[in-house]
ZAKOL-810127 format. One line per field, with one value per residue (C-alpha): residue number from 1; residue in three letters; chain; x, y, z. Coordinates in steps of 0.2 Angstrom, whole numbers, plus 5000, padded with zeros to 4 digits. Each point is the difference from the previous one (the first is absolute). Example, Ala and Ser with C-alpha at 12.3 -4.5 7.8 and 13.67 -1.06 7.14 Angstrom:
REM residues 2
num = c(1,2) .
residu = c(ALA,SER) .
chaine = c(A,A) .
px = c(5062,5006) .
py = c(4978,5017) .
pz = c(5039,4997) .
//
This chain:
REM residues 437
num = c(1,2,3,4,5,6,7,8,9,10,11,12,13,14,15,16,17,18,19,20,21,22,23,24,25,26,27,28,29,30,31,32,33,34,35,36,37,38,39,40,41,42,43,44,45,46,47,48,49,50,51,52,53,54,55,56,57,58,59,60,61,62,63,64,65,66,67,68,69,70,71,72,73,74,75,76,77,78,79,80,81,82,83,84,85,86,87,88,89,90,91,92,93,94,95,96,97,98,99,100,101,102,103,104,105,106,107,108,109,110,111,112,113,114,115,116,117,118,119,120,121,122,123,124,125,126,127,128,129,130,131,132,133,134,135,136,137,138,139,140,141,142,143,144,145,146,147,148,149,150,151,152,153,154,155,156,157,158,159,160,161,162,163,164,165,166,167,168,169,170,171,172,173,174,175,176,177,178,179,180,181,182,183,184,185,186,187,188,189,190,191,192,193,194,195,196,197,198,199,200,201,202,203,204,205,206,207,208,209,210,211,212,213,214,215,216,217,218,219,220,221,222,223,224,225,226,227,228,229,230,231,232,233,234,235,236,237,238,239,240,241,242,243,244,245,246,247,248,249,250,251,252,253,254,255,256,257,258,259,260,261,262,263,264,265,266,267,268,269,270,271,272,273,274,275,276,277,278,279,280,281,282,283,284,285,286,287,288,289,290,291,292,293,294,295,296,297,298,299,300,301,302,303,304,305,306,307,308,309,310,311,312,313,314,315,316,317,318,319,320,321,322,323,324,325,326,327,328,329,330,331,332,333,334,335,336,337,338,339,340,341,342,343,344,345,346,347,348,349,350,351,352,353,354,355,356,357,358,359,360,361,362,363,364,365,366,367,368,369,370,371,372,373,374,375,376,377,378,379,380,381,382,383,384,385,386,387,388,389,390,391,392,393,394,395,396,397,398,399,400,401,402,403,404,405,406,407,408,409,410,411,412,413,414,415,416,417,418,419,420,421,422,423,424,425,426,427,428,429,430,431,432,433,434,435,436,437) .
residu = c(MET,THR,TYR,SER,GLU,THR,LEU,ARG,TYR,LEU,TYR,GLU,GLN,LEU,PRO,MET,PHE,GLN,ARG,VAL,GLY,ALA,ALA,GLY,PHE,LYS,LYS,GLY,LEU,GLY,ASN,THR,LEU,ALA,LEU,ALA,GLU,ALA,MET,GLY,HIS,PRO,GLU,GLN,LYS,PHE,ARG,SER,VAL,HIS,VAL,ALA,GLY,THR,ASN,GLY,LYS,GLY,SER,SER,SER,HIS,LEU,LEU,ALA,ALA,VAL,LEU,GLN,ALA,ALA,GLY,TYR,LYS,VAL,GLY,LEU,TYR,THR,SER,PRO,HIS,LEU,ARG,GLU,PHE,THR,GLU,ARG,VAL,ARG,VAL,ASN,GLY,GLN,GLU,ILE,SER,PRO,GLU,TYR,LEU,VAL,GLU,TRP,VAL,ALA,ARG,TRP,ARG,PRO,LEU,PHE,GLU,GLN,VAL,GLN,PRO,SER,PHE,PHE,GLU,MET,CYS,VAL,ALA,LEU,ALA,PHE,SER,TYR,PHE,ALA,GLU,GLN,ARG,VAL,ASP,ILE,ALA,VAL,VAL,GLU,VAL,GLY,LEU,GLY,GLY,ARG,TYR,ASP,SER,THR,ASN,ILE,ILE,THR,PRO,LEU,VAL,SER,LEU,ILE,THR,ASN,ILE,SER,PHE,ASP,HIS,GLN,ALA,LEU,LEU,GLY,ASN,THR,LEU,PRO,GLU,ILE,ALA,GLY,GLU,LYS,ALA,GLY,ILE,ILE,LYS,ALA,GLY,VAL,PRO,VAL,VAL,VAL,SER,GLN,THR,GLN,PRO,GLU,VAL,ALA,GLY,VAL,PHE,GLU,ARG,GLU,ALA,ALA,ALA,ASN,LEU,SER,HIS,LEU,VAL,PHE,ALA,ASP,THR,ILE,TYR,GLN,ALA,ALA,PHE,THR,ALA,PRO,ALA,SER,ALA,GLU,THR,ALA,LEU,ARG,PRO,VAL,ALA,VAL,THR,GLN,HIS,GLY,ARG,PRO,TYR,LEU,PRO,ASN,ALA,GLU,LEU,GLY,LEU,ALA,GLY,GLU,TYR,GLN,GLN,ALA,ASN,LEU,PRO,GLY,VAL,LEU,ALA,THR,LEU,ASP,GLU,LEU,ARG,ALA,GLN,GLY,PHE,ARG,VAL,THR,GLU,ALA,ALA,VAL,ARG,THR,GLY,LEU,ARG,GLN,VAL,THR,GLN,LEU,THR,GLY,LEU,ARG,GLY,ARG,TRP,SER,VAL,ILE,GLY,ARG,ARG,PRO,LEU,VAL,VAL,CYS,ASP,THR,ALA,HIS,ASN,ALA,ALA,GLY,LEU,THR,ALA,VAL,VAL,ALA,GLN,LEU,ARG,GLN,THR,PRO,HIS,ASN,GLN,LEU,HIS,VAL,VAL,LEU,GLY,THR,VAL,ASN,ASP,LYS,ASP,VAL,ALA,GLY,MET,LEU,ARG,LEU,LEU,PRO,PRO,GLU,GLY,ARG,TYR,TYR,PHE,CYS,ALA,ALA,ASN,ILE,PRO,ARG,ALA,LEU,PRO,ALA,ALA,GLU,LEU,LYS,GLN,LEU,ALA,ALA,ALA,ALA,GLY,LEU,HIS,GLY,GLU,ALA,HIS,ASP,SER,VAL,MET,ASP,ALA,VAL,ARG,ALA,ALA,ARG,HIS,GLU,ALA,GLY,PRO,ASP,ASP,VAL,VAL,PHE,ILE,GLY,GLY,SER,THR,PHE,VAL,VAL,ALA,GLU,VAL,GLU,ASP,LEU,TYR,GLN,ALA,VAL) .
chaine = c(A,A,A,A,A,A,A,A,A,A,A,A,A,A,A,A,A,A,A,A,A,A,A,A,A,A,A,A,A,A,A,A,A,A,A,A,A,A,A,A,A,A,A,A,A,A,A,A,A,A,A,A,A,A,A,A,A,A,A,A,A,A,A,A,A,A,A,A,A,A,A,A,A,A,A,A,A,A,A,A,A,A,A,A,A,A,A,A,A,A,A,A,A,A,A,A,A,A,A,A,A,A,A,A,A,A,A,A,A,A,A,A,A,A,A,A,A,A,A,A,A,A,A,A,A,A,A,A,A,A,A,A,A,A,A,A,A,A,A,A,A,A,A,A,A,A,A,A,A,A,A,A,A,A,A,A,A,A,A,A,A,A,A,A,A,A,A,A,A,A,A,A,A,A,A,A,A,A,A,A,A,A,A,A,A,A,A,A,A,A,A,A,A,A,A,A,A,A,A,A,A,A,A,A,A,A,A,A,A,A,A,A,A,A,A,A,A,A,A,A,A,A,A,A,A,A,A,A,A,A,A,A,A,A,A,A,A,A,A,A,A,A,A,A,A,A,A,A,A,A,A,A,A,A,A,A,A,A,A,A,A,A,A,A,A,A,A,A,A,A,A,A,A,A,A,A,A,A,A,A,A,A,A,A,A,A,A,A,A,A,A,A,A,A,A,A,A,A,A,A,A,A,A,A,A,A,A,A,A,A,A,A,A,A,A,A,A,A,A,A,A,A,A,A,A,A,A,A,A,A,A,A,A,A,A,A,A,A,A,A,A,A,A,A,A,A,A,A,A,A,A,A,A,A,A,A,A,A,A,A,A,A,A,A,A,A,A,A,A,A,A,A,A,A,A,A,A,A,A,A,A,A,A,A,A,A,A,A,A,A,A,A,A,A,A,A,A,A,A,A,A,A,A,A,A,A,A,A,A,A,A,A,A,A,A,A,A,A,A,A,A,A,A,A,A,A,A,A,A,A,A,A,A,A,A,A,A) .
px = c(4984,5013,4997,5007,4989,4984,5003,4998,4988,4990,5007,4998,4988,4987,4992,5008,4993,5015,5012,4990,4983,4983,5002,5003,4986,4983,4983,4993,5002,4994,5020,5001,4986,5004,5020,4992,4986,5013,5012,4986,4996,5016,4991,4987,5014,5007,4992,5006,5001,4998,5008,4996,4999,5013,5014,5005,4996,5015,5008,4983,5000,5016,4995,4988,5009,5014,4986,4991,5017,5009,4982,5006,4988,5007,4998,4999,5006,4996,5004,5006,5010,5016,5012,5019,4994,4984,4998,4997,4984,4994,5005,4995,5006,5014,5006,5000,4992,5016,5007,4996,4982,4996,5010,4988,4985,5001,5007,4982,4989,5009,4987,4985,5008,5001,4984,4990,5014,5000,5011,5016,4989,4988,5013,5008,4983,4997,5019,4999,4983,5005,5018,4987,4989,5015,5010,4981,5003,4991,4995,5005,5002,4997,5002,4990,5009,4992,4983,4991,4982,5011,5014,5006,4999,4984,4993,5004,4988,5011,4995,5006,5000,5011,5001,5011,4996,4998,5011,5001,5008,5002,4981,5000,4996,4992,4991,5002,4994,5000,4983,5003,5016,4992,4988,5012,5011,4982,4995,5012,4987,4989,4984,5000,5020,5006,5010,5010,5006,5018,4993,4987,4996,4985,4999,4998,4994,4981,5009,5007,4981,4990,5009,5001,4983,4997,5009,4997,5018,5004,5009,5015,5008,5016,5005,4984,5006,5021,5011,5017,5014,5019,5009,5018,5008,5005,5016,5017,5006,4984,4986,4990,4988,4990,4981,4989,4980,4986,4982,4982,5015,5009,5017,5002,5015,5013,5017,4997,5013,4996,5013,4994,5007,4991,4986,4986,5001,4991,4985,5000,5002,4981,4995,5012,4996,4979,5004,5007,4985,4992,5010,4997,4981,5000,5012,5018,5012,5010,5008,5005,5018,5000,4993,5016,5010,4991,5001,5020,5005,4990,5014,5010,4984,4992,5018,4989,5011,4999,4989,5013,5014,5016,5014,5016,5001,5013,4992,4984,4992,4984,4989,4982,4987,4987,4996,4983,4994,4996,5015,5012,4993,5002,5018,5003,4994,5012,5014,4996,4999,5018,5015,5013,5010,4996,4988,5003,4985,5003,4984,4991,4983,4990,4991,4982,5001,4996,5020,4993,4992,5010,5017,4987,5002,5020,5011,5006,5016,5004,5016,4993,5009,4986,4998,4988,4998,5005,4979,4993,4988,5015,5000,5016,5012,5003,4981,4998,5015,4991,4982,5008,5009,4983,4995,5015,5008,5020,5012,5009,4994,5007,5002,4993,4995,5014,5010,4989,5000,5019,5002,4988,5011,5016,4992,4991,5010,4998,4988,4988,4986,5000,4979,4998,4984,4987,4995,5000,5011,5012,5004,4999,5016,5011,5012,5001,4984,5000,5015,4995,5011) .
py = c(5499,5011,5012,5015,4992,4999,5016,5007,4989,5008,5018,4999,4986,5009,5016,5010,5017,5006,4998,5005,5009,5001,4984,4988,5005,4990,5005,4986,4986,4984,4998,4995,4993,4987,4997,4997,4987,4991,5001,4993,5018,5000,5021,4990,4990,5014,5013,5017,5021,5010,5014,5016,5020,5012,5001,4990,4983,4993,5006,4996,4982,4998,5005,4990,4984,5006,4999,4986,4989,5008,4992,4984,4997,4992,5015,5005,5017,5003,5016,5009,5005,4994,5011,4989,4981,4992,4988,5014,5003,4981,5000,4988,5006,5012,4986,5003,4985,4991,5001,4980,5001,5013,4991,4984,5009,5009,4987,4989,5014,5005,4992,5010,5016,4996,4996,5014,5016,5009,5015,4997,5006,4989,4985,5009,4996,4984,4995,5011,4991,4983,5001,5007,4984,4989,5005,5003,5015,5005,5016,5012,5018,5003,5018,5006,5005,5013,5006,4986,4996,4990,4996,4983,5000,5001,4982,4999,5002,5007,4999,5022,5010,5016,5014,5014,5014,5009,5012,5002,4988,4989,5011,4994,4983,5004,5016,5017,5008,4991,4994,4990,4993,4998,4987,4991,4996,5000,4982,4990,5002,4984,4994,4999,5001,5016,5012,5016,5015,5007,5021,5007,5012,5009,4999,4982,4993,5000,4986,4989,5001,4998,4981,4996,5006,4988,4986,4999,5002,5007,5017,5006,5016,4997,5018,5005,4985,5001,5015,4997,5017,4996,5009,5002,5004,4988,4994,5000,4987,4986,4996,4999,5012,5002,5004,5006,4987,5007,4990,5010,5015,4986,4995,4985,4990,5012,5003,4992,5000,4996,4995,5010,5016,5011,5012,4994,4983,5008,5001,4982,4994,5001,4990,4986,5001,5000,4985,4992,5004,4992,4984,4997,5001,4986,4990,5003,5004,5015,5007,5016,4994,4994,5015,5009,4988,4998,5022,4999,4986,5002,5000,4986,4990,5001,5008,5018,5012,5014,5012,5016,4985,5007,4992,5013,5011,5015,5005,4995,4990,4992,4993,5001,4991,5013,5004,5012,5016,4997,4989,5010,5015,4990,4994,5018,5007,4987,5005,5020,4993,4991,5008,5004,5012,4998,4987,4987,4992,4984,5001,4989,4995,4996,5004,4998,5009,5021,5004,5017,5001,4989,5010,5018,4989,4999,5012,5011,5002,4982,4995,4989,4983,4995,4981,4988,4983,4985,4995,5005,5011,5013,5017,5004,5008,5016,5002,5001,5013,5011,4998,5001,5016,5009,4996,5010,4984,4999,4986,4989,4982,4983,4988,4987,4999,4994,5015,5013,4992,5001,5017,5006,4991,5009,5015,5000,5007,4990,5011,5000,4987,4989,4995,4986,5000,5004,4981,4986,4994,5012,4994,4981,5002,5009,4988,5000,5001,4984,5006,5004,5015) .
pz = c(5427,5012,5013,4992,4982,5010,5005,4983,4993,5015,4995,4980,4997,5012,4998,5018,5004,5012,4982,4986,5008,4995,4990,5016,5007,4998,5005,5008,5008,4989,4996,5019,5004,4984,5009,5016,4993,4993,5014,5014,5005,5012,5005,5012,5006,5011,5013,4994,5005,4982,4998,4989,4997,4991,5012,5016,4993,4999,5018,5006,4994,5007,5017,5001,4997,5010,5019,4992,4998,5019,5007,4993,4985,4983,4988,4979,4994,4982,4997,4983,4992,5003,5004,4994,4998,4993,5016,5011,4998,5007,5017,5017,5013,4992,4992,4980,4988,4992,4982,4999,5006,4986,4987,5005,5000,4984,4992,5009,4994,4984,4988,5010,4997,4982,5000,5012,4995,5015,5004,5009,5017,4998,5000,5015,5008,4998,5004,5017,5005,4995,5011,5012,5001,4998,5015,5011,5004,5017,4991,4986,4996,4982,4994,4982,4987,4990,5005,5009,4994,4984,5007,5001,5018,4999,4998,5021,5012,5014,5021,4998,4985,5004,4988,5005,4994,4981,4989,4980,4993,4983,4998,4980,5010,5015,4997,4999,5017,5016,5003,4986,5005,5017,4989,4995,5016,5009,4989,5011,5010,5003,5006,5019,5001,5010,4994,5007,4993,5005,4999,5001,4984,4998,4981,4999,5016,4992,4989,5012,5012,4985,4993,5018,5004,4983,5006,5016,5007,5017,4993,5015,4994,5009,5002,5011,5012,5001,4999,4996,5000,4999,5017,4993,4981,4991,5004,4987,5015,4999,4991,5016,5005,5017,4997,5015,4993,5008,4998,5000,5012,5012,4998,4990,5000,5010,4995,4984,4983,4983,4988,4986,5002,4987,5006,4991,5009,5012,4988,4998,5018,5008,4983,5006,5015,4997,4989,5014,5012,4987,4998,5019,5002,4985,5013,4997,5015,4996,5017,5002,5003,4982,4994,5006,4992,4985,4999,5005,4989,4984,4989,5007,5001,4983,4987,4998,4991,4992,5013,5005,4999,5007,4993,5004,5013,4996,4990,5004,4986,5000,4985,4999,4987,5002,4981,5002,5005,5018,5000,4996,5009,5018,4993,4997,5017,5007,4991,5007,5018,4996,5007,4985,4988,4986,4992,4985,4990,4989,4990,4986,4997,4987,4984,5007,5012,5001,5003,4999,5015,5009,4999,5003,5021,4998,5010,4986,5014,4997,4986,4988,4993,4988,4993,4994,5006,4988,4994,4986,5008,5008,4992,4995,5010,4990,4996,5019,5001,4987,5010,5016,4994,4995,5019,5005,5004,4994,4999,4988,4991,5002,4992,5013,5018,5009,4990,5008,5016,4995,4998,5014,5012,4993,5001,5017,5015,5018,5005,4985,4995,4983,4996,4987,4993,4990,4993,5010,4985,5002,5021,4991,4992,5014,5002,5021,5007,5006,5011,5018,5007) .
//
């Protein structure tokens, strides 16, 4: 098969959660273990950090990978979903897995797939772990896809587990209360493996304390050690933001800069720093200079996009993949802090979210451009427009994401802000997402 034929096979033959929703989620590790056994257990051939959480796990994974790369290690990075290209999911030192490798790998293991009948995500995990083992990475940073306990990535035994935070998302699969959701995320805690929790949340802290105690795992609530606060607002001129960090209340990393400008990164940074401490305790050499470089150059080192990504100036055009209540609340707060005359919002979502709840969080003063990403789960733009009107949000429906983006940019004045979001899949279709400005 060619690369495009291989992708078509993967998307069409294997159930894919991102495209079809719950039908693509297989609860249990049986298929992943069957694939791993047939492939010689690649997950046992590299060291790893496992990262779970409702929000922040992608940014935290990229930050960890960037710092470890800057420290001189050969670093695997597995994240999901991809934005533009499938190959973004699997990287070594920031370089995506090659299309040629993917084609050859799928051809080699296709008879196994026909036998095991894995989901799309189970196959992706097997691909990543095979690649990391073949590449002999020093360490891999592995982001959970959904939940934790039954996520396909959970066949690894990492050096340290990181859980970023807990909020409401995917309730139909993970539970309807925060403790229930936390219980699923806590499923990545392994016997004797230290675990870092980025944010202390009283309603779920006990879940992590009990799971860590049951596994004899050292537990660290990172925000009891580290605090991070931006010292200047996000600028239209640079993606870098100066950040003040304290360790046990004392200044740490003076004059540090972070290459991710979203306000919510302040909550992610303590977990990243505490995880690096755990790795140092296990023999990894990570200098202060490496930490500074990784934090500053995270997008260049790892290719991260879609986290308060500025793709235009005058008007300021920002993309962000936030798609649940906690994520959108943080983004809306930052939009309100960003100086502008008129706010223009390009908005799309999927049909299995609490759309009405999401819409209630968005600013009614904005001018809206409704759209639908080109996936089966997308909520049609006309339906989104109707639901939005009931929430006091007004605008027009457009035929595609890029039609909506072009309309917003055309209407916006030089001192306006254009925000593009509501769904990872909307951001993925923005044509100039990968162009630096």
